[in-house]
N, C-alpha and C positions, 0 to 999 in steps of 0.2 A: 414484576419478573419477579419469580420465588429464586432467592440467594443462599435460602438456606438458613437465615439470621433471625432469630426467636425475637421477641419484642427485649427481653433483658440481653441481649446480647449486643442488637442495635444499641440500647443504651450505652452498653459498655465500648462501643467502637465511637460511639460520638463523643463519649467523653474524653477517650485517650486518643482521640487525632482532632483537634479544633481545626479550625481553619476558618482565618478571618473572614472569608467572604462565602463560607457554606456553614447553616445555621438551620432549627427546625422551623424557624418562625419567616425567613426571607429566602427569594429564590438566589439563585450563582448560575453563571451561564459558565459551559467549559468546550473543550476539544480536545477529541482525539483522533488520530493521523490513523491510517491503516496505510505503511508503507510497502510497496511489494515489489520482490524482484527474484530472479530466476538465480538459482544456486546450485550445482549439482544434476543439474536436468528437473528441479523439481521448484514448485512455482512456493517461494515462502514470502510471510511477514515478519517484519521488524517489532520485537517486543523488547519491552524493558523490565527491569524487577524492582518493585515498590519498595524504596526504603522504611517507609512510614504505614501506618495503620491509618485507615482500615486495608483489611487484605496485605500485611506485609509481609515478604518474601514474595508473594504471586505475581505472574507475568501479566505485563500488561500492553495496551497501545500506549504510544508515546501522546502525550498528553499533559492537559491542565486547566484552572480556570482562567478566564477571561478577564483580565486588567482595567481599570477603568478607564484608563486612558490610552486604550487598543480595540482596533476591529476584530472582529471574530478570524478574518483572514492573515491579521499580522500577528493574533496570539497562537493561530497553527502555527506559522512558519518560526517565533520566537521557540515554543514549546519543542517542536523537531529540532531546532537547532542546539536547544539546551542538553533536550534526551541525546541525541544522537552528532551531531557535530554536523550535521550537513544544513547547507546554508542554501544551496542552488537549485530549487526541485520546482516543478509544476505541481500545485496543488489545486484538487478539484474537489466544490464542496459534494459531500454523498448524502448527507439524511439528517433529518434533527431526532435524537434520541430523548424522550422528556416521560418514562415511566416514573410512575411515584417514587419507587422505592429502590431507582437503579444507585443510588448512593446512599449508605447508611449513615452519613454524617447529615443528610439534609436534603432539600430539593434543590436537585441540579439538573439543568437541561443541557445535553450535547450535543454540538454541530460538529458532526463527524465530516472528516474529509480523506481521499485514498490518493494515494498516486503511485507510479511506477517508474523503477529507477533500474539503469545497469549495476550490476552486482558491482565492476571496479570502483563505482562512485560510495558504494558504502564501503569498502575496505580502506578508502584513503582517510577515513574516521575509526577504524577498527581498535586500533593501538590508544586513543583515548578515551573510548567507549568503557572497555577494560567487560567486567563478566556482566555489567548491568544490561545488557544489551545483548540479543542473541537473535539468530533467524530462525523460526521454526517452518516447516513445510503445513501449508494449508490444511490437510486433511491430517495432518498430527499433531497439533496443538495443546499445549497444555492446558491444566485446569487455570482462566483467567479471573482476572479482577472487575468487579461490577458488569455490566452487560456486554464486555470486550468481543465475546465470544459471536454474539448477534451481529454485534456492526461489522466483525470480520467477515462473517458470512453473506450479509448485506453488500459489502464490498467488492466480494468474489462474485456475487450474481452481476453487480452492475459492469464489473473487468470482462466478465465474460459477455455480456452484451453488446458493451460498446468494442470488443476487437472486429468485428465483420464491419465495421461502419466510420471508425477514427483510425489515427494513427498511434493508438496506445501500445499495440505491441511494440513497434518501433524504439517506446522507449527503455524497453525493458534489455539493449541492445547495444554496442558498442557505435561510433558513428562509421563506420565501415565492418560490413557482416560478409557473411556467403550464406545463397538461399537455405543451404542445410541450418543453419545456425536461426534463421528467418523463420523456417517451418517448424525448427523444435519450440521457438518461443511461441508460435500459434498452439503448436500441440500440447503443450504445458498449461498453457492459459484454460485450452479451453478440456483437457483433461479426455482428448482421445486422439486417435491416430490420423492422419491426412495421407491421402496417397499423391506421392511425389511428382509423379509427372502432372497431375491435375493442378494441384499447390503451383507448383512452378509455370505453369502456361497461364494460369489467372495474373498471378502477379507481375509476371513478365510483360503481359497485353494491357494491364492497367496503366503502365510507363509511368509509376511513381517510384519506380526504383532507377538509380544511375551506374551503371557501371563505371568504376574507380578506375578501370586500368591495371590495378594491382592486382594481385594472386596470393590466397595462402597458403602455402606447403605445408605439409605434417609427414615428416618421415619417407617412406616410399609411396603414399598416397600421393594422386594426379592433384596437384596444385589449382585450389577452388578461386575464382572468379573473385574479388570482392565487392561490392556495392553500398552504395549510399542511399540514403532514404530523401526524397523529393518533396518536401512537404508541402508545395505552392500548387502543386499537381492535385495529391489529396483535398487538399479544401476545393478545388474546382469541381473533382468528383461530387465532395458531399454538397457543392450546391446544387448539381442535376441530380442527387440523390439517388448515386450509385455507390452501390456496397460489395463487399467479399464477401458472398455466399457460401462458410465453409460449413 
């Protein structure tokens, strides 16, 4: 991957930003995490600003080098906690990125992960993260460090592919939600509008939603029913090969 670094610039970056696990004559394994959420009706990814070279001051995915005494899964959870404060989230392994020049400091192979979380979960940790972590719309990302734009694009493709046959969309919602909120989550992920009547009919027929008996009212609008996700029924549908073809 061409990141615009000339040989002399690569040498300066390596000299200015040594890392005990990264050098030109050895391999290192890193983890990078794409954390999706919905904010202001837009699908966004969490980015952190790099405090050190290389790419100092540029935005990047949460992540870092895997330690000798931990697995890649443990490293991903640790790095996410250190960068964002989030401790409880389901991470799914995405892909392994290993282009020769993806890190100017040396040979680094990155095991990438992705997750989808409710915005409220991120807001719980916003005050402790300061200005070094921000949410960016996936279609308006700033210039990213390393090959992280490529990783985000791959994660977005995976997310859109899985939304039709897994419960990933529900991970972007609170435990109780309206059908309108659920539909909007699907629309934001897929990047397209869905027919309201058709969407609700399919969702209710699947039997994966439980009416909580509660309602959400806003001003003069008619109160909307609040639903909850029934995971056991989704698992049964997946075992039968039944998907939601939107």
